VMD Tcl script that builds the backbone (N, CA, C; Angstrom):
set m [mol new atoms 387]
animate dup $m
set s [atomselect $m all]
$s set {name element resname resid chain x y z} {
  {N N UNK 1 A 95.152 62.890 87.433}
  {CA C UNK 1 A 94.322 63.653 86.341}
  {C C UNK 1 A 95.104 64.187 85.115}
  {N N UNK 2 A 96.447 64.361 85.284}
  {CA C UNK 2 A 97.362 64.784 84.299}
  {C C UNK 2 A 96.936 64.528 83.068}
  {N N UNK 3 A 96.532 65.190 82.146}
  {CA C UNK 3 A 96.114 65.049 80.883}
  {C C UNK 3 A 96.550 66.063 79.894}
  {N N UNK 4 A 97.507 65.639 78.857}
  {CA C UNK 4 A 97.883 66.665 77.963}
  {C C UNK 4 A 96.936 67.110 76.975}
  {N N UNK 5 A 95.543 66.631 77.075}
  {CA C UNK 5 A 94.430 67.343 76.070}
  {C C UNK 5 A 93.821 68.524 76.953}
  {N N UNK 6 A 94.080 68.655 78.177}
  {CA C UNK 6 A 93.172 69.463 79.028}
  {C C UNK 6 A 93.925 70.921 78.646}
  {N N UNK 7 A 92.903 71.835 78.423}
  {CA C UNK 7 A 92.954 73.137 78.106}
  {C C UNK 7 A 92.339 73.974 79.234}
  {N N UNK 8 A 92.991 74.633 79.947}
  {CA C UNK 8 A 92.289 75.414 81.278}
  {C C UNK 8 A 91.727 76.925 80.450}
  {N N UNK 9 A 90.661 77.117 80.800}
  {CA C UNK 9 A 89.976 78.465 80.328}
  {C C UNK 9 A 90.156 79.296 81.353}
  {N N UNK 10 A 90.658 80.763 81.122}
  {CA C UNK 10 A 90.893 81.546 82.191}
  {C C UNK 10 A 90.064 82.920 82.015}
  {N N UNK 11 A 89.658 83.586 82.917}
  {CA C UNK 11 A 89.061 84.879 82.913}
  {C C UNK 11 A 90.303 85.821 82.623}
  {N N UNK 12 A 90.142 86.986 82.154}
  {CA C UNK 12 A 90.996 88.093 81.642}
  {C C UNK 12 A 91.532 88.630 83.129}
  {N N UNK 13 A 90.430 88.999 83.825}
  {CA C UNK 13 A 90.632 89.524 85.346}
  {C C UNK 13 A 90.056 88.691 86.386}
  {N N UNK 14 A 90.533 88.805 87.718}
  {CA C UNK 14 A 89.977 88.369 88.718}
  {C C UNK 14 A 88.456 88.715 88.953}
  {N N UNK 15 A 87.518 87.911 89.428}
  {CA C UNK 15 A 86.182 88.251 89.745}
  {C C UNK 15 A 86.466 89.205 90.785}
  {N N UNK 16 A 85.340 90.365 90.891}
  {CA C UNK 16 A 85.274 91.163 91.635}
  {C C UNK 16 A 85.191 90.664 93.235}
  {N N UNK 17 A 84.612 89.504 93.387}
  {CA C UNK 17 A 84.626 89.053 94.723}
  {C C UNK 17 A 85.791 88.597 95.267}
  {N N UNK 18 A 86.968 88.428 94.400}
  {CA C UNK 18 A 87.987 87.734 94.827}
  {C C UNK 18 A 88.908 88.859 95.749}
  {N N UNK 19 A 88.645 90.124 95.615}
  {CA C UNK 19 A 89.383 91.201 96.299}
  {C C UNK 19 A 88.944 91.042 97.717}
  {N N UNK 20 A 87.530 91.316 97.927}
  {CA C UNK 20 A 87.311 91.169 99.355}
  {C C UNK 20 A 87.575 89.950 100.093}
  {N N UNK 21 A 87.677 88.620 99.268}
  {CA C UNK 21 A 88.168 87.438 99.796}
  {C C UNK 21 A 89.599 87.506 100.333}
  {N N UNK 22 A 90.289 88.210 99.375}
  {CA C UNK 22 A 91.867 88.222 99.708}
  {C C UNK 22 A 91.953 89.180 101.148}
  {N N UNK 23 A 91.186 90.235 100.964}
  {CA C UNK 23 A 91.378 91.374 101.932}
  {C C UNK 23 A 90.857 90.478 103.451}
  {N N UNK 24 A 90.003 89.581 103.311}
  {CA C UNK 24 A 89.373 89.093 104.506}
  {C C UNK 24 A 90.608 88.222 104.946}
  {N N UNK 25 A 91.419 87.382 104.123}
  {CA C UNK 25 A 92.397 86.509 104.633}
  {C C UNK 25 A 93.463 87.489 105.155}
  {N N UNK 26 A 93.898 88.429 104.391}
  {CA C UNK 26 A 94.860 89.389 104.648}
  {C C UNK 26 A 94.801 90.183 106.151}
  {N N UNK 27 A 93.480 90.368 106.508}
  {CA C UNK 27 A 93.047 91.056 107.629}
  {C C UNK 27 A 93.757 90.170 108.892}
  {N N UNK 28 A 93.978 88.803 108.855}
  {CA C UNK 28 A 94.494 88.410 109.864}
  {C C UNK 28 A 96.057 88.382 109.925}
  {N N UNK 29 A 96.638 88.970 108.816}
  {CA C UNK 29 A 97.967 88.932 108.640}
  {C C UNK 29 A 98.724 90.388 108.738}
  {N N UNK 30 A 97.875 91.520 108.532}
  {CA C UNK 30 A 98.313 92.935 108.410}
  {C C UNK 30 A 97.359 93.956 109.133}
  {N N UNK 31 A 97.868 94.879 109.350}
  {CA C UNK 31 A 97.085 96.003 109.735}
  {C C UNK 31 A 96.108 96.587 108.702}
  {N N UNK 32 A 95.049 97.180 108.935}
  {CA C UNK 32 A 94.285 97.780 108.004}
  {C C UNK 32 A 94.902 98.698 106.963}
  {N N UNK 33 A 95.714 99.555 107.375}
  {CA C UNK 33 A 96.437 100.292 106.208}
  {C C UNK 33 A 97.168 99.637 105.332}
  {N N UNK 34 A 98.064 98.630 105.828}
  {CA C UNK 34 A 98.859 97.825 105.000}
  {C C UNK 34 A 97.902 96.796 104.131}
  {N N UNK 35 A 96.866 96.188 104.669}
  {CA C UNK 35 A 95.658 95.676 104.029}
  {C C UNK 35 A 95.154 96.284 102.760}
  {N N UNK 36 A 94.864 97.709 102.971}
  {CA C UNK 36 A 94.307 98.524 101.988}
  {C C UNK 36 A 95.145 98.695 100.872}
  {N N UNK 37 A 96.650 98.843 101.262}
  {CA C UNK 37 A 97.427 99.207 100.142}
  {C C UNK 37 A 97.678 98.068 99.215}
  {N N UNK 38 A 97.892 96.829 99.956}
  {CA C UNK 38 A 97.991 95.603 99.099}
  {C C UNK 38 A 96.933 95.355 98.267}
  {N N UNK 39 A 95.794 95.684 98.700}
  {CA C UNK 39 A 94.382 95.346 97.833}
  {C C UNK 39 A 94.487 96.337 96.684}
  {N N UNK 40 A 94.878 97.697 97.019}
  {CA C UNK 40 A 95.131 98.504 95.855}
  {C C UNK 40 A 96.056 97.989 94.944}
  {N N UNK 41 A 97.115 97.438 95.256}
  {CA C UNK 41 A 98.209 97.177 94.245}
  {C C UNK 41 A 97.769 95.975 93.783}
  {N N UNK 42 A 96.960 95.124 94.239}
  {CA C UNK 42 A 96.590 93.673 93.554}
  {C C UNK 42 A 95.628 94.273 92.250}
  {N N UNK 43 A 94.904 95.110 92.614}
  {CA C UNK 43 A 93.856 95.596 91.637}
  {C C UNK 43 A 94.766 96.025 90.462}
  {N N UNK 44 A 95.656 97.040 90.783}
  {CA C UNK 44 A 96.276 97.684 89.742}
  {C C UNK 44 A 97.633 96.689 88.949}
  {N N UNK 45 A 97.824 95.714 89.540}
  {CA C UNK 45 A 98.939 94.835 89.097}
  {C C UNK 45 A 98.603 94.156 87.886}
  {N N UNK 46 A 99.423 94.170 86.808}
  {CA C UNK 46 A 99.196 93.526 85.588}
  {C C UNK 46 A 99.128 91.832 85.952}
  {N N UNK 47 A 98.531 91.331 84.984}
  {CA C UNK 47 A 98.264 89.744 85.011}
  {C C UNK 47 A 99.685 89.088 84.294}
  {N N UNK 48 A 100.299 88.547 85.032}
  {CA C UNK 48 A 101.329 87.445 84.883}
  {C C UNK 48 A 101.056 86.048 84.772}
  {N N UNK 49 A 102.009 85.203 84.319}
  {CA C UNK 49 A 101.695 83.863 84.485}
  {C C UNK 49 A 102.953 83.112 85.321}
  {N N UNK 50 A 102.244 82.175 86.115}
  {CA C UNK 50 A 103.339 81.332 86.729}
  {C C UNK 50 A 102.770 79.756 86.968}
  {N N UNK 51 A 103.574 78.912 86.958}
  {CA C UNK 51 A 103.431 77.501 87.174}
  {C C UNK 51 A 102.782 77.171 88.508}
  {N N UNK 52 A 101.912 76.034 88.627}
  {CA C UNK 52 A 101.337 75.697 89.799}
  {C C UNK 52 A 102.332 75.259 90.673}
  {N N UNK 53 A 103.161 74.399 90.184}
  {CA C UNK 53 A 104.526 73.899 91.077}
  {C C UNK 53 A 105.148 74.937 91.715}
  {N N UNK 54 A 105.428 76.069 90.849}
  {CA C UNK 54 A 106.282 77.211 91.501}
  {C C UNK 54 A 105.400 78.068 92.626}
  {N N UNK 55 A 104.030 78.105 92.253}
  {CA C UNK 55 A 103.205 78.875 93.147}
  {C C UNK 55 A 103.124 78.071 94.680}
  {N N UNK 56 A 103.068 76.879 94.588}
  {CA C UNK 56 A 103.061 76.105 95.845}
  {C C UNK 56 A 104.403 75.961 96.569}
  {N N UNK 57 A 105.376 76.029 95.788}
  {CA C UNK 57 A 106.784 76.104 96.274}
  {C C UNK 57 A 106.986 77.412 97.045}
  {N N UNK 58 A 106.569 78.419 96.390}
  {CA C UNK 58 A 107.048 79.758 96.769}
  {C C UNK 58 A 106.218 80.165 98.066}
  {N N UNK 59 A 104.952 79.584 98.121}
  {CA C UNK 59 A 104.086 79.739 99.188}
  {C C UNK 59 A 104.397 78.910 100.475}
  {N N UNK 60 A 105.120 77.820 100.036}
  {CA C UNK 60 A 105.463 76.831 101.247}
  {C C UNK 60 A 104.265 76.061 101.628}
  {N N UNK 61 A 103.312 75.978 100.689}
  {CA C UNK 61 A 101.957 75.369 101.152}
  {C C UNK 61 A 101.828 73.908 100.645}
  {N N UNK 62 A 101.169 73.038 101.201}
  {CA C UNK 62 A 101.182 71.622 101.024}
  {C C UNK 62 A 99.899 71.638 99.855}
  {N N UNK 63 A 99.894 70.755 98.797}
  {CA C UNK 63 A 98.911 70.605 98.232}
  {C C UNK 63 A 97.695 69.991 98.608}
  {N N UNK 64 A 96.409 70.482 98.416}
  {CA C UNK 64 A 95.373 70.040 99.174}
  {C C UNK 64 A 95.038 68.626 98.432}
  {N N UNK 65 A 94.566 67.695 99.069}
  {CA C UNK 65 A 94.065 66.352 98.449}
  {C C UNK 65 A 92.937 66.687 97.293}
  {N N UNK 66 A 93.016 65.679 96.455}
  {CA C UNK 66 A 92.038 66.014 95.027}
  {C C UNK 66 A 90.546 66.015 95.603}
  {N N UNK 67 A 90.507 65.203 97.027}
  {CA C UNK 67 A 88.837 64.915 97.034}
  {C C UNK 67 A 88.484 66.143 97.999}
  {N N UNK 68 A 89.257 67.279 98.352}
  {CA C UNK 68 A 88.934 68.451 99.183}
  {C C UNK 68 A 87.719 69.062 98.206}
  {N N UNK 69 A 86.617 69.137 98.877}
  {CA C UNK 69 A 85.184 69.556 97.993}
  {C C UNK 69 A 85.457 70.933 97.066}
  {N N UNK 70 A 86.493 71.909 97.391}
  {CA C UNK 70 A 86.745 72.912 96.852}
  {C C UNK 70 A 87.626 72.523 95.619}
  {N N UNK 71 A 88.746 71.914 95.785}
  {CA C UNK 71 A 89.512 71.415 94.715}
  {C C UNK 71 A 88.930 70.553 93.799}
  {N N UNK 72 A 87.856 69.681 94.556}
  {CA C UNK 72 A 86.937 68.940 93.167}
  {C C UNK 72 A 86.128 69.747 92.619}
  {N N UNK 73 A 85.458 70.882 93.121}
  {CA C UNK 73 A 84.850 71.826 92.255}
  {C C UNK 73 A 85.521 72.587 91.199}
  {N N UNK 74 A 86.703 72.918 91.441}
  {CA C UNK 74 A 87.472 73.569 90.577}
  {C C UNK 74 A 88.099 72.492 89.513}
  {N N UNK 75 A 88.329 71.383 89.874}
  {CA C UNK 75 A 88.674 70.308 88.836}
  {C C UNK 75 A 87.359 70.168 87.820}
  {N N UNK 76 A 86.312 70.183 88.250}
  {CA C UNK 76 A 85.014 69.811 87.706}
  {C C UNK 76 A 84.854 71.270 86.677}
  {N N UNK 77 A 85.138 72.302 87.134}
  {CA C UNK 77 A 85.072 73.612 86.150}
  {C C UNK 77 A 86.201 73.297 85.209}
  {N N UNK 78 A 87.392 72.720 85.342}
  {CA C UNK 78 A 88.402 72.735 84.403}
  {C C UNK 78 A 87.769 71.677 83.388}
  {N N UNK 79 A 87.345 70.758 83.679}
  {CA C UNK 79 A 86.931 69.616 82.889}
  {C C UNK 79 A 85.742 69.962 81.922}
  {N N UNK 80 A 84.957 70.883 82.556}
  {CA C UNK 80 A 83.836 71.383 81.841}
  {C C UNK 80 A 83.965 72.353 80.866}
  {N N UNK 81 A 85.318 73.039 80.877}
  {CA C UNK 81 A 85.750 74.169 80.163}
  {C C UNK 81 A 85.170 75.498 80.741}
  {N N UNK 82 A 84.808 75.484 81.986}
  {CA C UNK 82 A 84.481 76.820 82.619}
  {C C UNK 82 A 85.576 77.641 82.805}
  {N N UNK 83 A 85.529 78.842 82.594}
  {CA C UNK 83 A 86.706 79.722 82.865}
  {C C UNK 83 A 87.053 79.849 84.420}
  {N N UNK 84 A 88.334 79.966 84.912}
  {CA C UNK 84 A 88.680 80.287 86.270}
  {C C UNK 84 A 89.127 81.627 86.387}
  {N N UNK 85 A 89.187 82.129 87.600}
  {CA C UNK 85 A 89.509 83.417 87.982}
  {C C UNK 85 A 91.078 83.422 88.221}
  {N N UNK 86 A 91.821 84.260 87.799}
  {CA C UNK 86 A 93.247 84.465 88.013}
  {C C UNK 86 A 93.543 84.419 89.528}
  {N N UNK 87 A 94.686 84.112 90.132}
  {CA C UNK 87 A 95.120 83.926 91.139}
  {C C UNK 87 A 95.738 85.229 91.800}
  {N N UNK 88 A 95.409 85.750 92.973}
  {CA C UNK 88 A 96.009 87.007 93.694}
  {C C UNK 88 A 96.929 86.321 94.807}
  {N N UNK 89 A 98.291 86.793 94.723}
  {CA C UNK 89 A 99.207 86.528 95.480}
  {C C UNK 89 A 99.926 87.839 96.320}
  {N N UNK 90 A 100.690 87.874 97.275}
  {CA C UNK 90 A 101.564 88.730 97.852}
  {C C UNK 90 A 102.994 88.176 97.951}
  {N N UNK 91 A 103.856 88.772 97.288}
  {CA C UNK 91 A 105.119 88.403 97.278}
  {C C UNK 91 A 105.798 88.422 98.747}
  {N N UNK 92 A 106.574 86.999 98.810}
  {CA C UNK 92 A 107.385 86.957 99.906}
  {C C UNK 92 A 108.853 87.624 99.840}
  {N N UNK 93 A 109.498 87.279 100.880}
  {CA C UNK 93 A 111.026 87.633 100.909}
  {C C UNK 93 A 111.889 86.542 101.290}
  {N N UNK 94 A 112.569 85.978 100.295}
  {CA C UNK 94 A 113.234 84.849 100.654}
  {C C UNK 94 A 114.552 85.173 101.699}
  {N N UNK 95 A 114.978 86.482 101.657}
  {CA C UNK 95 A 116.067 86.784 102.372}
  {C C UNK 95 A 115.629 86.725 103.927}
  {N N UNK 96 A 114.430 86.791 104.181}
  {CA C UNK 96 A 113.798 87.062 105.556}
  {C C UNK 96 A 113.100 85.775 105.858}
  {N N UNK 97 A 113.128 84.820 104.812}
  {CA C UNK 97 A 112.365 83.526 105.206}
  {C C UNK 97 A 110.668 83.622 105.038}
  {N N UNK 98 A 110.248 84.535 104.522}
  {CA C UNK 98 A 108.956 84.880 104.412}
  {C C UNK 98 A 108.353 84.396 103.097}
  {N N UNK 99 A 107.418 83.348 103.309}
  {CA C UNK 99 A 106.851 82.842 101.967}
  {C C UNK 99 A 105.930 83.827 101.207}
  {N N UNK 100 A 105.573 83.497 99.856}
  {CA C UNK 100 A 104.738 84.200 99.298}
  {C C UNK 100 A 103.359 83.820 99.856}
  {N N UNK 101 A 102.270 84.784 99.732}
  {CA C UNK 101 A 101.238 84.368 100.524}
  {C C UNK 101 A 100.004 84.287 99.092}
  {N N UNK 102 A 99.359 83.021 98.948}
  {CA C UNK 102 A 98.159 82.967 97.964}
  {C C UNK 102 A 97.045 83.685 98.875}
  {N N UNK 103 A 96.567 84.713 98.296}
  {CA C UNK 103 A 95.758 85.405 99.087}
  {C C UNK 103 A 94.371 85.256 98.673}
  {N N UNK 104 A 94.161 84.758 97.396}
  {CA C UNK 104 A 92.866 84.214 96.873}
  {C C UNK 104 A 93.461 83.261 95.524}
  {N N UNK 105 A 92.662 82.118 95.843}
  {CA C UNK 105 A 92.901 81.119 94.750}
  {C C UNK 105 A 93.713 79.711 94.970}
  {N N UNK 106 A 93.898 79.533 96.339}
  {CA C UNK 106 A 94.831 78.270 96.795}
  {C C UNK 106 A 94.045 76.858 96.046}
  {N N UNK 107 A 92.649 76.910 96.288}
  {CA C UNK 107 A 92.010 75.683 95.835}
  {C C UNK 107 A 92.106 75.669 94.221}
  {N N UNK 108 A 92.132 76.845 93.497}
  {CA C UNK 108 A 92.436 76.734 92.096}
  {C C UNK 108 A 93.904 76.370 91.875}
  {N N UNK 109 A 94.820 76.770 92.504}
  {CA C UNK 109 A 96.276 76.305 92.370}
  {C C UNK 109 A 96.290 74.761 92.457}
  {N N UNK 110 A 95.706 74.294 93.553}
  {CA C UNK 110 A 95.724 72.728 93.661}
  {C C UNK 110 A 95.105 72.131 92.621}
  {N N UNK 111 A 94.083 72.622 92.138}
  {CA C UNK 111 A 93.180 71.826 91.083}
  {C C UNK 111 A 94.243 71.798 89.848}
  {N N UNK 112 A 94.703 73.023 89.403}
  {CA C UNK 112 A 95.581 73.121 88.263}
  {C C UNK 112 A 96.757 72.119 88.434}
  {N N UNK 113 A 97.309 72.079 89.572}
  {CA C UNK 113 A 98.573 71.059 89.769}
  {C C UNK 113 A 98.129 69.683 89.502}
  {N N UNK 114 A 96.747 69.362 89.804}
  {CA C UNK 114 A 96.277 67.935 89.612}
  {C C UNK 114 A 96.118 67.740 88.011}
  {N N UNK 115 A 95.749 68.631 87.347}
  {CA C UNK 115 A 95.462 68.884 85.947}
  {C C UNK 115 A 96.892 68.529 85.301}
  {N N UNK 116 A 97.795 69.508 85.672}
  {CA C UNK 116 A 99.059 69.711 85.201}
  {C C UNK 116 A 99.933 70.653 85.725}
  {N N UNK 117 A 100.852 70.102 86.430}
  {CA C UNK 117 A 101.616 71.288 87.319}
  {C C UNK 117 A 102.309 72.447 86.594}
  {N N UNK 118 A 102.444 72.124 85.203}
  {CA C UNK 118 A 103.252 73.075 84.416}
  {C C UNK 118 A 102.212 73.773 83.597}
  {N N UNK 119 A 100.819 73.810 83.793}
  {CA C UNK 119 A 100.158 74.858 83.099}
  {C C UNK 119 A 100.319 76.205 83.598}
  {N N UNK 120 A 100.468 77.136 82.857}
  {CA C UNK 120 A 100.737 78.699 83.266}
  {C C UNK 120 A 99.384 79.231 83.858}
  {N N UNK 121 A 99.442 79.650 84.932}
  {CA C UNK 121 A 98.373 80.171 85.712}
  {C C UNK 121 A 98.430 81.811 85.725}
  {N N UNK 122 A 97.355 82.591 85.266}
  {CA C UNK 122 A 97.400 84.024 85.427}
  {C C UNK 122 A 97.299 84.242 86.909}
  {N N UNK 123 A 98.026 85.302 87.288}
  {CA C UNK 123 A 98.350 85.726 88.628}
  {C C UNK 123 A 98.647 87.188 88.512}
  {N N UNK 124 A 98.087 87.808 89.682}
  {CA C UNK 124 A 98.405 89.164 90.043}
  {C C UNK 124 A 99.170 89.152 91.255}
  {N N UNK 125 A 100.205 89.816 91.352}
  {CA C UNK 125 A 101.382 89.870 92.274}
  {C C UNK 125 A 101.444 91.276 92.964}
  {N N UNK 126 A 101.249 91.393 94.385}
  {CA C UNK 126 A 101.504 92.657 94.925}
  {C C UNK 126 A 102.762 92.322 95.985}
  {N N UNK 127 A 103.211 93.491 96.369}
  {CA C UNK 127 A 104.331 93.402 97.354}
  {C C UNK 127 A 103.716 94.091 98.655}
  {N N UNK 128 A 104.307 93.536 99.707}
  {CA C UNK 128 A 104.024 94.334 101.170}
  {C C UNK 128 A 104.798 95.721 100.969}
  {N N UNK 129 A 104.204 96.687 101.646}
  {CA C UNK 129 A 104.720 98.087 101.500}
  {C C UNK 129 A 105.879 98.046 102.388}
}
mol reanalyze $m
mol bondsrecalc $m
mol representation Tube
mol addrep $m
């Protein structure tokens, strides 16, 4: 789908429901006090921009297939000009072999990769305490 004419629309801030979704995922990886601190840090973090290819590399995740229903849904949003929510991530630690975690927005990252892997994606980044 890579098309130089594609312009992805972004919301200025993540949707409010993205934070509970991130917490739901993190609940499987961290204790409640750590989880609460990370979510607070994500809410306060400034929005920065990273490329889809770098987010996938840092997370060590495989790109989902374009026929995945959620990736397809986000591709449809891109082509229709609907604004997407920024991605929420928790920083990894390459010294310890710990990959970055995409805690909300994995499908959006994959959809953007299919549109153009070099598109700057708005991201909020937190660190583990």
